[in-house]
N, C-alpha and C positions, 0 to 999 in steps of 0.2 A: 504494500500500500504506500502510495506516495502523495505528496502535496504539490499542488500547482503553485509555484512561487508568485507572489503578488507584491507590488511595491508599497505595501501598507506602511512599513517603517518610514520610507522616504516621504510618503504622503503625510504621515504624522508629524515628521520634522518640518515639512513645508507649512502645515497648518499652525504649528507652534510659532514659526517665524512670522507668519501673518498676524497672529494674535498679539505677539509682543510689539510688532510695528503698530498695531491698532491702539494699544495702550499708550505708546509714545505720542501718536497723533491726537489722542484724546486730551492731551495736556495743552494743546496749542491755544484753544479758546481761552482757557484760564490764564495762560502765560500772557496772552495779548492784553488782558485786563490790567496788567501791571504797567502798560505803556499806553494809557488812554489818549495821549496826544498824538499818537502815531495812527494814521488812517489805515483802513483795511487794505487798500491797494499797496501801500508801502509794506505792511506786514506780509501780505502774500508774495510780493516781489522779493523781499529779502529772504523769506523762508525758502520758497521753492527755487528762486533764482540762484542764490549763493549755494544752497544745498545741492542743486543740480550741477552747477559748475564744479563743486568739490567732488561729486561723484565722477564726473568726466575726467577730472585731473587724476584721481586715484586709479581709474580704469584705463588711462591713456595707453599704456603698453598693449593691453588686450584689444582696445579699439583699433590700434594700428595693425595688429596682427590679423584682425578679423574684418578689416575694411572692405575687402572684396565681397564677402558674404553680406555685409551690411548694405553695400551698394546694390546688391542683387535684390534687396527688399526695401528699396528707397521709398516706395509708396507707403509701406507700413511705418517706416521711420517718420515720414512726414505727418501721418495721422497722429502718431504718438507725440511728436514735439509740439504740434499745434495744440493738442489737448493739454499737455503739461503747461503751456503758456497761458491757456485760458482758465484752467482749473482753480489756481489759488486766488485769482482776481474775483471769480464768481463765488468761491467758497467763503472767503473772509468778508466779502461784502454781504453775503447772505447772513452770516453770524452777526454782523454789525447792525443789520436792519431788522432781523427777526429774533435775535437773541442767540446766545452761545449754544444752548442745548437744542433749541428748535432749528437753528440753521444747520447744525451738525447732523441732526436727525434727518432732515429732508435731503441734505446733500449725500450722506452716506446711505441712508435708507432707500433711496431711489436707485442707487448704483447696481445692486444685484439684478433688478429687473432689466435695466438697460444692458447690463453685461450678458444676461441670458439671451436677450433678444439679438444682440450682436452675434453671439456664438451660434444661435439658431439660424440666422439669416446668412451669415458669411461662411461659417464653418460647417453648417448642417449638423451641429451637435444636438443630440437628444437630451432632454432633461430627465434626470433620474427621480424616482419617488423620494429618495432620501433628501436630495437637494430641494425638491418642492416642499417637503415637510419643514425643513429647516428655514427656507425662505418665508413660508407662511407664518411660522412662529416669530422670526426676526422682524418681519415687516409689521406684524400685528403689534409687537412690542414697541417699534419705533413710532407707530401711529398713536399708541397710548401715551408714550413719552412726549411726543409733539403736542398732543391735545392738552396734557397736563401743564406743559410749559407755557402754552398759549393762554390757558386760563390764569396761570400765575402772573403772566405779564399784564393781562387786562386788569387784574385786581391790585397790582402793585402801584407804587407811587410814580414809577417811571414807565407808565403804560405807553405802548407804541400805537401809532395810528394804523388804521386798517390798510392804508396805502403802503406804508412801510413794510407791514407784515406780508402783504401779497407780493410786493416786489422782492422781499427777502426769500420767500418761498420759491418764486420763479427763478431767482438766481441759484437757489439750492438745487433745483432740478437741472439747471445747466451744469452746475458743478458735478452732480451725479452722473450725467451723461459723459462729460469729459473725463471723469475718473474712470468710468467703465471703458472708455475708448483707449486711454493710455495703458490701462491694465491689459486689455486685449492685445494692444500692439506689442507690449513687452513680452507677453506670453507667446505671441505668434513668432517673434524673433527667436526666443529661447527654444521653442519647439522646432524651429528650422535649423538648429545647430549652433546658434550664437550663444556664447556663455552669458550668464545672467549679469555679470559685471559689465561686459561690453554692451549688452542690450540696454541696461538701465543707464549706464554712463552716457551712451549716445543720445538716447531719447531725452533724458533729463538735462544733459549738458546743453543740447541745442535748444530745448525749451527754456533753460535758464538764460541763454543768450537773448531770447525774445523778451524776457522780463527785465533785462538791464535798463532799457530806456524808461520803463515804468518806475524802476527803483531810483534812477537819477532824477526823475521829475517829481517824485513824491516822498523820497526818503530823507529829506532834510531833518525832520523831527527825530529820526533815529540817532542823530549826533547831538541832540540838544541836551541830553543827560546821560549819565552812566547807566541809569536804570533802563532807559530806552535802548541803549546800545547793547546792554546785557540781554534784553529780551530778543533783540534781533539775532545776536550770536547764538543764543539757545535755540531759537526756532530753526536756524539754518543747520546747526550741527547735530542736534539730538533728534527731534521728530522727523526732519526732512532728510538729512544725510543718513544717519544711522537707521531711521525707520524705513527708508526706501531701499537701503541695502538689504535689510531683512526681508522686505516685501519682494525684492527681486529673487532672493533665495527661495522664498515661498512659491513664487510663480514658476520656478523650475520644477516643482513637484505637484502642484495642484492647478486645475483650470482657473481661468480668470473669473468665471462666474462663482466658483467656490471661494476664491480669495476675497472677492468683493462682498460675499455674504458673511464670511468670517469677520470682515472689518466692521460689521454692525456692532462689534464690541466698542468701537470708538465713541459713538454717541452716548452709550451707557457710561463709559469712563468720563466723558465730558460732563454729563449730568451730575454724577457723583462729586466730581471736583468742583463743579459750580456750587453745589450745596456746602461742601466741606471747607472750601477755600474762599470762594467769592461771596458766600453768604446768601445765595439764592435759596428759595424754598421749593421743595418738590412735593406735590400732593401725592396721595396714596396711589392714584392710577399711574403716576409716573414710575413709582417703585414696582408696580405690577408689570409695567412695560419693560423695565430692566430685567425682571425675572424671566419674561418671555424671551428676551434677547439671549440671556444665559442658557435657556432651554434650546434655542436655535444653535448656539455654539456646541452644546453637548451632542445634539443630533449629528452635526457635521464632523465632529472631531473624534467621537468614540470609535474604536476599532470595529471593523466589520468581520463577521465570521466567514471563514472560507469553507465551502462545501467540499468534503473529501470523499472521493469515490474510488473504489478499487479499479485497477486497470482491467480492462476486458481481455480475457485470454482467448486467442484464436489459434487455429492450427494451420500452419503453412503447408505448402505442397509437399515439403519433405517430412511432414508429420510432427515437426517441432512446435512447441507452444510459443506463441508470439504475443506481444502486448500491443493492444490497439490504443495508442496514445491519443488518437483523435477523439476517442470516447470521453477523454477528460476535458476537452476544450469547452470553454464557456460556462463551467460550473463554479468559478470563483466569483463571488459577489464583489462589485465595485461600487464605490460611493457615487 
């Protein structure tokens, strides 16, 4: 009796990398509150711009070695770099207008659906029941969390106008789409033989270059105080550089749709930090939403059982017993 080998261990490591990256990303909204004089465009440009350029610098030797392969997929690279350039501007503007938790929830919560649609249309990838179950739990949790945050914003002293909230939600949807697009682009490059370092360094480095004019135009307040500068350095080095290096490792082992679903941990972390550090209040439905997100993560990260079947013995023309290995095909469950 034998087992069919599955990449379950590698998938588990990839999932852990994405989850750790999501925890780091969940700190960005709270970190930005320590530099209130710095606008959302400057925060997005310094975080993703400098973080992306640093990724490209570290991965420069790999990028040079794999340049022919990257040029062969220049269309995918173009989609990725444009999405990287647009994502932080939409994401941080969404948080600024709709609130830290609500902006994060809409941006990250919409990404799995966008990612699944991209993979279905472009790659013809079928969605598994496990992913669907996890996505339903996660998206239900993000909806509850978003509703709770919206109710708290209306009842608080700093209530936002309906127009600001609607615009913030709209920008959050743009952020979710661009997040899904650059995740797909990076995974596509990796699946075509480009190493994760070269793929992420290229896509994020070129996207970072696009953000430099925005940083030059809006980044003056970052130099106005040591606190503002420290926030900018933290955003670029920790959640963006370290976080996206981990995300790239994760994309080497899990599909983009799974990675974006796992990143639903980010709004839960953002909401908890907003309560513990910023002083925001989270109603009971918000905590219920966080519990559903945790359930989503459990569904997607728990190991799957592998069905083990004995080899089918057949008799050859010479009378010897042979093993029909084809009878084993297709019996290992995959997430």
